[in-house]
Every structure is written in structure tokens, then in C-alpha cells.
LOLUMVEX-419923 format. One record per residue (C-alpha): residue number from 1; chain; x, y, z. Coordinates in steps of 0.5 Angstrom, whole numbers, plus 2048, in hexadecimal, padded with zeros to 3 digits. Each point is the difference from the previous one (the first is absolute). Layout:
<k = NUM, c = A, x = X, y = Y, z = Z>
...
This chain:
<k = 1, c = A, x = 800, y = 800, z = 800>
<k = 2, c = A, x = 803, y = 806, z = 7FE>
<k = 3, c = A, x = 7FD, y = 807, z = 802>
<k = 4, c = A, x = 804, y = 805, z = 7FC>
<k = 5, c = A, x = 804, y = 7FF, z = 7FA>
<k = 6, c = A, x = 804, y = 7FB, z = 7FD>
<k = 7, c = A, x = 805, y = 802, z = 7FC>
<k = 8, c = A, x = 806, y = 7FA, z = 7FD>
<k = 9, c = A, x = 807, y = 802, z = 7FD>
<k = 10, c = A, x = 803, y = 7FE, z = 7F9>
<k = 11, c = A, x = 804, y = 7FB, z = 803>
<k = 12, c = A, x = 7FA, y = 7FD, z = 805>
<k = 13, c = A, x = 7FC, y = 7F9, z = 7FF>
<k = 14, c = A, x = 7FA, y = 7FF, z = 803>
<k = 15, c = A, x = 7FE, y = 7F9, z = 800>
<k = 16, c = A, x = 7F9, y = 800, z = 802>
<k = 17, c = A, x = 7FE, y = 7F8, z = 800>
<k = 18, c = A, x = 7F9, y = 7FF, z = 802>
<k = 19, c = A, x = 800, y = 806, z = 804>
<k = 20, c = A, x = 7FB, y = 805, z = 801>
<k = 21, c = A, x = 801, y = 808, z = 800>
<k = 22, c = A, x = 7FB, y = 805, z = 804>
<k = 23, c = A, x = 801, y = 807, z = 800>
<k = 24, c = A, x = 7FC, y = 804, z = 805>
<k = 25, c = A, x = 802, y = 807, z = 7FF>
<k = 26, c = A, x = 7FB, y = 806, z = 802>
<k = 27, c = A, x = 804, y = 805, z = 7FD>
<k = 28, c = A, x = 802, y = 802, z = 7F8>
<k = 29, c = A, x = 805, y = 800, z = 7FB>
<k = 30, c = A, x = 803, y = 7FA, z = 802>
<k = 31, c = A, x = 805, y = 7FB, z = 7FB>
<k = 32, c = A, x = 7FF, y = 7F8, z = 7FF>
<k = 33, c = A, x = 807, y = 7FF, z = 7FD>
<k = 34, c = A, x = 802, y = 7F9, z = 7FE>
<k = 35, c = A, x = 806, y = 801, z = 7FC>
<k = 36, c = A, x = 7FB, y = 7FC, z = 7FB>
<k = 37, c = A, x = 7FF, y = 7FA, z = 804>
<k = 38, c = A, x = 7FA, y = 7FD, z = 801>
<k = 39, c = A, x = 7FC, y = 7FF, z = 806>
<k = 40, c = A, x = 7FB, y = 7FA, z = 801>
<k = 41, c = A, x = 7FA, y = 803, z = 804>
<k = 42, c = A, x = 800, y = 807, z = 800>
<k = 43, c = A, x = 7F9, y = 804, z = 805>
<k = 44, c = A, x = 801, y = 807, z = 800>
<k = 45, c = A, x = 7FC, y = 801, z = 807>
<k = 46, c = A, x = 801, y = 807, z = 802>
<k = 47, c = A, x = 7FC, y = 806, z = 7FF>
<k = 48, c = A, x = 805, y = 804, z = 7FD>
<k = 49, c = A, x = 804, y = 800, z = 7F9>
<k = 50, c = A, x = 805, y = 7FD, z = 7FC>
<k = 51, c = A, x = 805, y = 800, z = 7F9>
<k = 52, c = A, x = 802, y = 7FA, z = 7FD>
<k = 53, c = A, x = 807, y = 803, z = 7FD>
<k = 54, c = A, x = 802, y = 7FA, z = 7FD>
<k = 55, c = A, x = 7FF, y = 7FF, z = 7F8>
<k = 56, c = A, x = 7FC, y = 7FA, z = 801>
<k = 57, c = A, x = 7FC, y = 7FD, z = 806>
<k = 58, c = A, x = 800, y = 7F8, z = 801>
<k = 59, c = A, x = 7FB, y = 7FD, z = 805>
<k = 60, c = A, x = 801, y = 7F9, z = 800>
<k = 61, c = A, x = 7FA, y = 7FE, z = 803>
<k = 62, c = A, x = 7FA, y = 804, z = 803>
<k = 63, c = A, x = 800, y = 808, z = 800>
<k = 64, c = A, x = 7FB, y = 802, z = 805>
<k = 65, c = A, x = 7FF, y = 808, z = 801>
<k = 66, c = A, x = 7FB, y = 801, z = 806>
<k = 67, c = A, x = 801, y = 808, z = 801>
<k = 68, c = A, x = 805, y = 806, z = 7FD>
<k = 69, c = A, x = 802, y = 802, z = 7FA>
<k = 70, c = A, x = 805, y = 7FD, z = 7FB>
<k = 71, c = A, x = 804, y = 802, z = 7FA>
<k = 72, c = A, x = 802, y = 7FB, z = 7FB>
<k = 73, c = A, x = 806, y = 7FF, z = 7FC>
<k = 74, c = A, x = 800, y = 803, z = 7F9>
<k = 75, c = A, x = 802, y = 7F8, z = 7FD>
<k = 76, c = A, x = 7FC, y = 7FA, z = 802>
<k = 77, c = A, x = 7FD, y = 7FE, z = 807>
<k = 78, c = A, x = 800, y = 7F8, z = 7FF>
<k = 79, c = A, x = 7FB, y = 7FD, z = 805>
<k = 80, c = A, x = 801, y = 7F8, z = 801>
<k = 81, c = A, x = 7FA, y = 800, z = 804>
<k = 82, c = A, x = 7FA, y = 804, z = 801>
<k = 83, c = A, x = 7FE, y = 807, z = 801>
<k = 84, c = A, x = 7FC, y = 802, z = 806>
<k = 85, c = A, x = 800, y = 808, z = 801>
<k = 86, c = A, x = 7FA, y = 800, z = 805>
<k = 87, c = A, x = 802, y = 807, z = 802>
<k = 88, c = A, x = 804, y = 806, z = 7FD>
<k = 89, c = A, x = 802, y = 800, z = 7FA>
<k = 90, c = A, x = 806, y = 7FF, z = 7FB>
<k = 91, c = A, x = 803, y = 805, z = 7FA>
<k = 92, c = A, x = 801, y = 7FC, z = 7FA>
<k = 93, c = A, x = 806, y = 805, z = 7FD>
<k = 94, c = A, x = 7FF, y = 7FE, z = 7F9>
<k = 95, c = A, x = 803, y = 7F9, z = 802>
<k = 96, c = A, x = 7FD, y = 7F9, z = 7FE>
<k = 97, c = A, x = 7FC, y = 7FB, z = 806>
<k = 98, c = A, x = 802, y = 7FA, z = 7FE>
<k = 99, c = A, x = 7FD, y = 7FA, z = 803>
<k = 100, c = A, x = 804, y = 7F8, z = 7FF>
<k = 101, c = A, x = 7FE, y = 7FB, z = 805>
<k = 102, c = A, x = 7FF, y = 7F9, z = 7FE>
<k = 103, c = A, x = 7FA, y = 800, z = 804>
<k = 104, c = A, x = 7F9, y = 803, z = 801>
<k = 105, c = A, x = 800, y = 807, z = 804>
<k = 106, c = A, x = 7FC, y = 806, z = 801>
<k = 107, c = A, x = 802, y = 808, z = 7FD>
<k = 108, c = A, x = 7FC, y = 806, z = 804>
<k = 109, c = A, x = 802, y = 806, z = 7FE>
<k = 110, c = A, x = 7FB, y = 804, z = 805>
<k = 111, c = A, x = 7FF, y = 805, z = 7FC>
<k = 112, c = A, x = 807, y = 801, z = 7FE>
<k = 113, c = A, x = 801, y = 801, z = 7FA>
<k = 114, c = A, x = 806, y = 7FB, z = 7FB>
<k = 115, c = A, x = 803, y = 804, z = 7FA>
<k = 116, c = A, x = 802, y = 7FA, z = 7FC>
<k = 117, c = A, x = 7FD, y = 7F8, z = 803>
<k = 118, c = A, x = 803, y = 7F9, z = 7FE>
<k = 119, c = A, x = 7FE, y = 7FA, z = 801>
<k = 120, c = A, x = 806, y = 7FB, z = 7FF>
<k = 121, c = A, x = 800, y = 7FA, z = 803>
<k = 122, c = A, x = 7FD, y = 7F9, z = 800>
<k = 123, c = A, x = 7FC, y = 801, z = 806>
<k = 124, c = A, x = 7F8, y = 803, z = 801>
<k = 125, c = A, x = 7FF, y = 807, z = 801>
<k = 126, c = A, x = 7FA, y = 803, z = 803>
<k = 127, c = A, x = 7FF, y = 807, z = 800>
<k = 128, c = A, x = 7FC, y = 802, z = 806>
<k = 129, c = A, x = 7FC, y = 807, z = 803>
<k = 130, c = A, x = 7FB, y = 801, z = 7FB>
<k = 131, c = A, x = 802, y = 805, z = 7FB>
<k = 132, c = A, x = 808, y = 802, z = 7FE>
<k = 133, c = A, x = 804, y = 805, z = 7FB>
<k = 134, c = A, x = 806, y = 7FE, z = 7FB>
<k = 135, c = A, x = 802, y = 807, z = 7FE>
<k = 136, c = A, x = 805, y = 7FD, z = 7FA>
<k = 137, c = A, x = 7FF, y = 7F8, z = 7FE>
<k = 138, c = A, x = 7FE, y = 7F9, z = 802>
<k = 139, c = A, x = 804, y = 7FB, z = 7FE>
<k = 140, c = A, x = 7FE, y = 7F8, z = 801>
<k = 141, c = A, x = 806, y = 7FD, z = 7FE>
<k = 142, c = A, x = 800, y = 7F9, z = 804>
<k = 143, c = A, x = 7FA, y = 7FE, z = 806>
<k = 144, c = A, x = 7F9, y = 800, z = 801>
<k = 145, c = A, x = 7FD, y = 808, z = 800>
<k = 146, c = A, x = 7FA, y = 800, z = 805>
<k = 147, c = A, x = 7FD, y = 807, z = 7FF>
<k = 148, c = A, x = 7FD, y = 805, z = 805>
<k = 149, c = A, x = 7F8, y = 7FF, z = 801>
<k = 150, c = A, x = 800, y = 807, z = 7FF>
<k = 151, c = A, x = 803, y = 804, z = 7FA>
<k = 152, c = A, x = 808, y = 801, z = 7FE>
<k = 153, c = A, x = 801, y = 806, z = 7FD>
<k = 154, c = A, x = 806, y = 800, z = 7FB>
<k = 155, c = A, x = 804, y = 806, z = 7FE>
<k = 156, c = A, x = 803, y = 7FB, z = 7FA>
<k = 157, c = A, x = 800, y = 7FB, z = 7FD>
<k = 158, c = A, x = 7FE, y = 7F8, z = 802>
<k = 159, c = A, x = 804, y = 7FA, z = 7FD>
<k = 160, c = A, x = 7FE, y = 7F9, z = 803>
<k = 161, c = A, x = 804, y = 7FA, z = 7FE>
<k = 162, c = A, x = 7FE, y = 7FB, z = 804>
<k = 163, c = A, x = 7F8, y = 800, z = 805>
<k = 164, c = A, x = 7FD, y = 806, z = 801>
<k = 165, c = A, x = 7F9, y = 7FF, z = 804>
<k = 166, c = A, x = 7FB, y = 805, z = 801>
<k = 167, c = A, x = 7FD, y = 7FE, z = 806>
<k = 168, c = A, x = 7FA, y = 805, z = 7FD>
<k = 169, c = A, x = 804, y = 807, z = 801>
<k = 170, c = A, x = 801, y = 805, z = 7FB>
<k = 171, c = A, x = 806, y = 803, z = 7FC>
<k = 172, c = A, x = 7FF, y = 807, z = 7FF>
<k = 173, c = A, x = 806, y = 803, z = 7FB>
<k = 174, c = A, x = 802, y = 807, z = 801>
<k = 175, c = A, x = 806, y = 800, z = 7FC>
<k = 176, c = A, x = 801, y = 808, z = 7FB>
<k = 177, c = A, x = 805, y = 7FB, z = 7FC>
<k = 178, c = A, x = 800, y = 7FA, z = 7FA>
<k = 179, c = A, x = 7FF, y = 7FA, z = 805>
<k = 180, c = A, x = 800, y = 7F9, z = 7FE>
<k = 181, c = A, x = 7FB, y = 7FB, z = 804>
<k = 182, c = A, x = 801, y = 7F8, z = 800>
<k = 183, c = A, x = 7FC, y = 7FC, z = 803>
<k = 184, c = A, x = 804, y = 7FA, z = 7FE>
<k = 185, c = A, x = 7FA, y = 7FC, z = 800>
<k = 186, c = A, x = 7FD, y = 800, z = 807>
<k = 187, c = A, x = 7F9, y = 804, z = 800>
<k = 188, c = A, x = 7FF, y = 806, z = 802>
<k = 189, c = A, x = 7FA, y = 803, z = 804>
<k = 190, c = A, x = 7FE, y = 807, z = 800>
<k = 191, c = A, x = 805, y = 804, z = 7FC>
<k = 192, c = A, x = 7FF, y = 809, z = 7FF>
<k = 193, c = A, x = 804, y = 804, z = 7FD>
<k = 194, c = A, x = 801, y = 807, z = 802>
<k = 195, c = A, x = 806, y = 803, z = 7FE>
<k = 196, c = A, x = 802, y = 803, z = 7F9>
<k = 197, c = A, x = 804, y = 7FA, z = 7FE>
<k = 198, c = A, x = 7FF, y = 7FD, z = 7FA>
<k = 199, c = A, x = 7FF, y = 7F9, z = 804>
<k = 200, c = A, x = 802, y = 7F9, z = 7FB>
<k = 201, c = A, x = 7FF, y = 7FA, z = 802>
<k = 202, c = A, x = 805, y = 7FC, z = 7FE>
<k = 203, c = A, x = 7FB, y = 7F9, z = 800>
<k = 204, c = A, x = 7FD, y = 7FD, z = 7FA>
<k = 205, c = A, x = 7FA, y = 7FF, z = 804>
<k = 206, c = A, x = 7FF, y = 802, z = 808>
<k = 207, c = A, x = 7FA, y = 7FE, z = 804>
<k = 208, c = A, x = 7FD, y = 805, z = 804>
<k = 209, c = A, x = 7FC, y = 7FD, z = 807>
<k = 210, c = A, x = 7FC, y = 807, z = 801>
<k = 211, c = A, x = 7FF, y = 807, z = 7FD>
<k = 212, c = A, x = 804, y = 805, z = 7FA>
<k = 213, c = A, x = 800, y = 806, z = 802>
<k = 214, c = A, x = 804, y = 805, z = 7FB>
<k = 215, c = A, x = 800, y = 807, z = 803>
<k = 216, c = A, x = 806, y = 803, z = 7FC>
<k = 217, c = A, x = 805, y = 7FE, z = 7FC>
<k = 218, c = A, x = 800, y = 7FB, z = 7FB>
<k = 219, c = A, x = 800, y = 7F9, z = 801>
<k = 220, c = A, x = 803, y = 7FB, z = 7FA>
């Protein structure tokens, strides 16, 4: 348990084994610098704020935020377990959040926005919390991704190369540039286009099990 910052020098080594690091500060502007080494379980439970100054963040198992605010690196934040934001928030900083587990995992953003969201593990990933926002691209490269039951707002492209389960939720697209959408053989539920796009389905055939709404832009 760490009540302040974690700052490691250029020659320092962190061997996380299967340990849990819990950050509990109530102060502001704390630093998390692991010299690019990984955590296993990472918990942020203080009411303060942290900035991860690594170029990337690697969490080998579960990443939990119960309160406070953390600014993630501009590179990739890799989570090999579940993400649970039950209080507090994260700032994506234009980076990618990558989930790569081979097991069943849950993803709860708790009102924080992803920038890029990538699924690239052989496991099953379920998006919780009703609604979610990804301000840039969604990629399902490997694994099964079960969407939220509410609305997932996407500011970029949606590319599915494995299994997407719509969970009766809505995909809402708000992009203002040319945007590809690939269902990859998976059914979509309700789909709404709001941004100016234009949008292009790259599939030969797409099955929409709910409503199609085109409120802005063109869809091909």
C-alpha cells in the first residue's frame, strides 16, 4: 500500500510476481513511474489524483479504481484481467486500452471514456455499466466481446475480426471523418449514425437485429 507517489529510477527493477499494489493518497498530482515494469493487480483507492508517467502501463491481472482520478499514459494501457471503475475516473490521454486475457473478464469504465479500445485475447470480455463511450476506434482482433446493454458511443471505426455479441445494445457512431465499420459475420443490434461520417460497411452482408437510424452523414 502506497500513500504517495511511486518513482523508480532508470536502473530500478520491479518484480511484481502476483502482488497487489494499492495507492491510497488523498493528495493531488501524485506520480506513478515503474520504469516501464508491470504491475500484477493495481488498485487506486484514494481520493487524490495520479499521473502515470510511463510511456505505457501494463497490468498483468486486474485494474481497479474505487475513487480518485488517474491520468493514463499516451501509449497503451494493457490489462490482462478485468477493469473495474466503481468510483473515481481515468483520463485516457489519447492512448489505447488493450485487453488480452485468455479467460472470462469484465470491463467497467464507470463513466470514464476510452480513447481506443482493443480486444486481443482468446478470452471472453463483457462490457458492463449500461453505457460506454469510445472516442476513437474499437478493435476486436481476437476473442469474444459482449457489448453493453445500453448505448456504446463510438467516435471512430468499429472493426470486428472475431466474435461480437450485441447484448441487445445500441452502437452509436459520431465520427466526422470517413469511417469503416466491419461486423465480421457477427450480428449487430440497433445502430445509430449521428456524426457526418461518411460511414462504410466493409462486409458483403450485415444483419441488424434492432433498428437502423441515420440522423447524420451517409452510410454505404
